[in-house]
C-alpha positions in Angstrom: 17.8 -12.9 -12.9 16.8 -13.8 -16.2 20.3 -14.3 -17.7 21.2 -16.4 -14.5 18.0 -18.6 -15.4 19.1 -18.5 -19.1 22.5 -20.1 -17.8 21.0 -22.9 -15.7 18.3 -23.8 -18.7 21.4 -24.0 -21.1 23.5 -26.2 -18.5 26.4 -23.3 -18.6 25.8 -22.5 -14.8 25.2 -25.3 -12.3 24.1 -24.8 -8.8 26.1 -26.9 -6.2 23.7 -28.4 -3.4 25.4 -29.6 -0.4 22.6 -30.8 1.7 18.4 -30.3 1.9 17.4 -30.2 5.3 13.6 -30.5 6.0 12.0 -27.4 7.8 11.9 -29.4 11.0 15.5 -29.8 11.4 16.1 -26.4 10.3 18.5 -25.8 13.7 21.0 -28.5 12.2 21.0 -26.7 8.9 22.5 -23.5 10.6 24.8 -25.9 12.8 25.9 -27.5 9.3 26.7 -24.1 7.8 28.2 -22.5 11.2 30.6 -25.1 11.5 31.9 -24.7 7.8 30.7 -28.2 6.5 28.5 -26.7 3.8 30.5 -27.7 0.2 27.6 -25.8 -1.7 24.1 -24.1 -0.9 22.1 -25.8 2.1 18.6 -25.5 1.3 15.6 -26.0 4.0 12.7 -27.6 2.3 9.1 -26.5 3.4 6.2 -28.8 3.1 3.3 -27.4 1.4 
């Protein structure tokens, strides 16, 4: 994990985020994944 964090900090590894969904749209996030539309990570954002 430390190695990955270092690579991200150095800009040598980038995480591809496809889409960010609010928590109240979690069903839509799963549908997006199941339909095969995601071209990267799908993030479900939770409120603080």
